[in-house]
Structure formats: C-alpha cells, structure tokens
N, C-alpha and C positions, 0 to 999 in steps of 0.2 A: 526510785520508781519513774521519775521524770526522764532519766537517761534511757530507761527501757522503752518508754513510749516514743521518744525521739528515734531510737534505733529501729524500733518496729515500724515507724512511719517511713524512715529511709528505705527499709527493706521492701515495704509495700510499693514505694515509688519506683525502686529499681526493678521489681518484678513487673510492674505496670509498663515501664519503658521497654523491658526485654520482651514482654508480650506484644507490644506494638511493633517492635522490630521484627519479631517472628511472623506476625500477621502480614506486615509489608512484604517480607521475603516470600511468604506463601502466595501472596497476591501476584507478585512478579513472576514467580515460578508457574503459577496457573496460567497467566497471560502467555508466557513463552510456550507452554505445553499446548495451549489452545491454538496458537499461531502455527505450531508444527503440525498439529492435527489438521488444520485447514489446508496447509501446504500438501500434506499427504493425501487428503481426500480429493482436492482439486487437481493434483498432479502437476502443479506449477509453482515455482518459487515466487511468483508474483500473483497471489490470489486476489489481491485488491490493489487498486491504484487510483490516484486523484488525477482528474483531467486538468492539465496545465495550460491549455490553449483553447481557442475558439474554433479550431479547424473542423470540428464535427457538429457545429451548430446548424440548425436549431435543435436537433434531436438530443444531442449530448452537449452539455454546456461546461465551460470552465468552472471548476469547483465541484463537479459531480464526482461521486465515488462509484467506481465501477468494480464489478466482481468478475473474475475470470476462471475458466476451467481449461485444462490442457487436453480435454477429450479429443482423441484422434478419430473417433467415429461417431456419427457419420462424417464423411469427408467434408472439409470446408467448402462452402458453396458461395457463389456470387451473391452479394448483398449482406453477408455476415460481417460483423465488426470484430476485428482481431487486434491483439496486442503483439507487436513485433519489435525486435531489436536490430538496429543496423550496426554492423561492426564499425568501431571507432566512435560511435555516438554514445553518450553517457545515459540518456534517458530513453526508455522504451516509448513507442508511439502507438496510438490507438486510431485506426482508420478502417474504412469500409473496403471490402474486397470487391473489385469491379471486373476482374477477369481471373479465371482459373484454367490452367492447363494441366491435365493429369499426365503423369509419367507412366511407364510400363510397370514399375514396381509398386507394391502396395504402399499406401501412405506417402507416395512421392508425388510432388506437384510443384509447380511454380505459379505464382499469382502476382497480380498487380493490385495496388491499393490506391485510395484517394480519400482525402478528407472531404466530408460533405460540403463544407463551406469553401473549399479550395476550387479554383478554376481549372487547375491542371492535375493530372495524376502524379503520383509520388516519385516518378522517375525524374521529375524536375524539382530539385532542391531538397528532397527528403532522403532518398536512397543515396548510398555512397557513389562517388564519381564512377561512371561507367556501369553501374548496376542498373539492370533493366527490369528485373523480377525479384520477388522474394522467393526463397526456397523453404522447404518444410522446416529446416533447422533454424530459420529466422523467426518462426512463429512461436511465441511464448504461450499464448492462450486465446480463447474466444470469449467474448463478452456473454455473461449469463445473467447479469442483473445490474441495476443502477439505483443509486440513492442520490437524488438531486441535492445540491448545495452543501452536503455534509463535509466535503473536502476543503471548504474555504478556510477552516481553522488551520489546516496544514499549510495551505498556500500563504496565509498571512504570517504564520509563525516562521515559515521558511524564508520569507522576504525580510523579516524583522527579527534577527537573532536576539536583539536586546529584549524584545517582548518574550521570547522563549526563556531567556535567563531570568527575567523578572517574574514570570509565571512560576517557574520551577523554584526560584528562590523564595517567593511568597508562600508556596505550598510547603516548602521545607521549614520556613520560619513559623508558619501556623502549626505545624506538627510539633516543633520544638516547644512552642508555647503550651500546646496541649499536654505534652509530657511534663513540663515544668509545673503546670497548674494542678496536677494530680498529686 
C-alpha cells in the first residue's frame, strides 16, 4: 500500500510539473501572438520603443515608453514626432519633424527632423554622411502615445547583463522550488 501511495504522489507531482510547463508555454505563445497582433494593427514592426537619450526633453524623457503607428494618412505634418531609421545605424531614432516637402506622387515626401533638446537639426550628426533629408522609406512610424518612466527597467537591464541573468536565474530557481515543493 505504501508503494502505491508513493507512486501516486510521484505521478501527481509529474502532472503538476507538466501542467506548469504547459501553462508557461501557453503564456509565451499568448505573448507572441499579442505582439504579432499589435504589429499587424499598428502596421509597423516597431510598435513600441524605449527612449534611450535626452534629445527630446523636456516633453519626452529618457526611459519613456513610446507607442507608434505606421499610418500613412493623414500625411506627416511639421511638428509631429516620428520614429526613423538611418541606414547603417543600429537603433531607430525618435525626433520631431521641423520641415516637410511633398513630392508629386502620393505619400512621397522628404522631411527634416530635430531633437527638441538639440541645438541643430539632424543633418548635423544624426543622418548619414551627406544625407540632407529623410525620405518616406526612412520613416518607421509616428508617435501615438507615451508612458513615462516605464522603459527604465529595459535600460537598466540592457546596461547590466548580469542583472538580467540574475533576474532570469532567480525566476527559474523560484519556479523549480515551486515544482519541487508540490
């Protein structure tokens, strides 16, 4: 009888562990599906980004989380804040549009940007050498929302990889303890 109870207890523990693994897999799958839905709805592969510099202060600060949309209409206007990518640079940039020149074709334009806290426009030090304007294909999205300070966790974890490993390791260890205690 004692062997049957031990075997039954092991079976229950195994099912409990399997259930937790399935729940974790479901959670990861749900997160990925949610992300893909957000990408689809916003029309941009960068629907959210963390501000990494103070170039847009005081309105947008380092550590703010920004939300983007790739809406092409209405046309981008002077004063809007956009996310753009410069060829050869790794990280997209968020700056304000200070000049827009429309081209003859629909949705064709060139524009000039500047960080609110910067003294010069982006032709000086932000754009690629010899680049004077951004073109429509450089624009990833326009800012549609902001959550202050939420991105600081990302910044801190990105600067301290050891903190990231410690956090993930601690969460994994806690989960293992949880499984073992059942």
